[in-house]
C-alpha beads as a LAMMPS data file, in Angstrom:
LAMMPS data file: protein, C-alpha beads

76 atoms
75 bonds

1 atom types
1 bond types

-500.0 500.0 xlo xhi
-500.0 500.0 ylo yhi
-500.0 500.0 zlo zhi

Masses

1 110.0

Atoms # bond

1 1 1 5.955 11.088 -4.477
2 1 1 6.950 9.010 -7.479
3 1 1 4.124 7.825 -9.718
4 1 1 4.866 4.154 -8.968
5 1 1 4.885 4.827 -5.189
6 1 1 1.392 6.347 -5.378
7 1 1 -0.183 2.911 -5.779
8 1 1 1.770 0.986 -3.124
9 1 1 -0.270 -0.621 -0.365
10 1 1 1.614 1.097 2.449
11 1 1 1.204 4.525 0.875
12 1 1 -2.509 3.927 0.332
13 1 1 -2.910 2.997 4.004
14 1 1 -0.980 6.093 5.097
15 1 1 -3.031 8.412 2.875
16 1 1 -6.260 6.891 4.196
17 1 1 -5.106 7.483 7.786
18 1 1 -4.937 3.825 8.816
19 1 1 -1.199 3.775 9.570
20 1 1 1.669 6.227 9.916
21 1 1 5.138 6.270 8.363
22 1 1 6.734 4.669 11.421
23 1 1 4.310 1.738 11.369
24 1 1 4.959 1.204 7.662
25 1 1 8.725 1.279 8.205
26 1 1 8.468 -1.230 11.060
27 1 1 6.249 -3.565 9.039
28 1 1 8.557 -3.389 6.007
29 1 1 11.548 -4.174 8.212
30 1 1 9.797 -7.169 9.771
31 1 1 8.621 -8.315 6.342
32 1 1 12.262 -8.860 5.353
33 1 1 12.543 -11.697 7.878
34 1 1 9.031 -13.146 7.707
35 1 1 8.396 -12.973 3.945
36 1 1 4.716 -12.345 4.742
37 1 1 2.556 -10.207 2.501
38 1 1 2.591 -6.652 3.816
39 1 1 -1.163 -6.451 4.350
40 1 1 -1.239 -9.737 6.270
41 1 1 1.669 -8.639 8.419
42 1 1 0.087 -5.296 9.293
43 1 1 -3.085 -7.102 10.385
44 1 1 -1.054 -9.513 12.565
45 1 1 0.826 -6.558 14.088
46 1 1 -2.514 -4.941 14.904
47 1 1 -1.866 -1.827 12.803
48 1 1 -4.945 -2.243 10.592
49 1 1 -8.027 -4.380 10.202
50 1 1 -8.438 -6.887 7.416
51 1 1 -11.227 -4.661 6.086
52 1 1 -8.819 -1.712 5.812
53 1 1 -6.341 -3.867 3.871
54 1 1 -9.093 -5.158 1.587
55 1 1 -10.287 -1.622 0.940
56 1 1 -6.747 -0.444 0.130
57 1 1 -6.209 -3.419 -2.199
58 1 1 -9.445 -2.585 -3.984
59 1 1 -8.307 1.024 -4.393
60 1 1 -4.915 -0.212 -5.595
61 1 1 -6.600 -2.359 -8.216
62 1 1 -8.739 0.548 -9.456
63 1 1 -5.718 2.867 -9.666
64 1 1 -3.709 0.272 -11.598
65 1 1 -6.562 -0.234 -14.048
66 1 1 -7.056 3.520 -14.513
67 1 1 -3.335 4.123 -15.015
68 1 1 -3.139 1.300 -17.559
69 1 1 -6.035 2.814 -19.503
70 1 1 -4.394 6.241 -19.462
71 1 1 -1.220 4.914 -21.031
72 1 1 2.245 6.313 -20.452
73 1 1 2.630 9.952 -19.499
74 1 1 4.590 12.118 -21.899
75 1 1 7.860 13.437 -20.503
76 1 1 8.077 17.186 -19.956

Bonds

1 1 1 2
2 1 2 3
3 1 3 4
4 1 4 5
5 1 5 6
6 1 6 7
7 1 7 8
8 1 8 9
9 1 9 10
10 1 10 11
11 1 11 12
12 1 12 13
13 1 13 14
14 1 14 15
15 1 15 16
16 1 16 17
17 1 17 18
18 1 18 19
19 1 19 20
20 1 20 21
21 1 21 22
22 1 22 23
23 1 23 24
24 1 24 25
25 1 25 26
26 1 26 27
27 1 27 28
28 1 28 29
29 1 29 30
30 1 30 31
31 1 31 32
32 1 32 33
33 1 33 34
34 1 34 35
35 1 35 36
36 1 36 37
37 1 37 38
38 1 38 39
39 1 39 40
40 1 40 41
41 1 41 42
42 1 42 43
43 1 43 44
44 1 44 45
45 1 45 46
46 1 46 47
47 1 47 48
48 1 48 49
49 1 49 50
50 1 50 51
51 1 51 52
52 1 52 53
53 1 53 54
54 1 54 55
55 1 55 56
56 1 56 57
57 1 57 58
58 1 58 59
59 1 59 60
60 1 60 61
61 1 61 62
62 1 62 63
63 1 63 64
64 1 64 65
65 1 65 66
66 1 66 67
67 1 67 68
68 1 68 69
69 1 69 70
70 1 70 71
71 1 71 72
72 1 72 73
73 1 73 74
74 1 74 75
75 1 75 76
């Protein structure tokens, strides 16, 4: 998994066991026509609760902050 993909909402929800890859793919496809935020759309579709989305967004925020503090990774 790419470093930038690690922090995406859908990937966080998959890793936490709230959704599967198929549900993410379906939500992303529908998002193209609705322009809704992914978390909102997954709640409307019944894939996750609002609490699960909030928890994933909180984790996402912590990861972003930690990665920013760590600075860029040196290339091997």
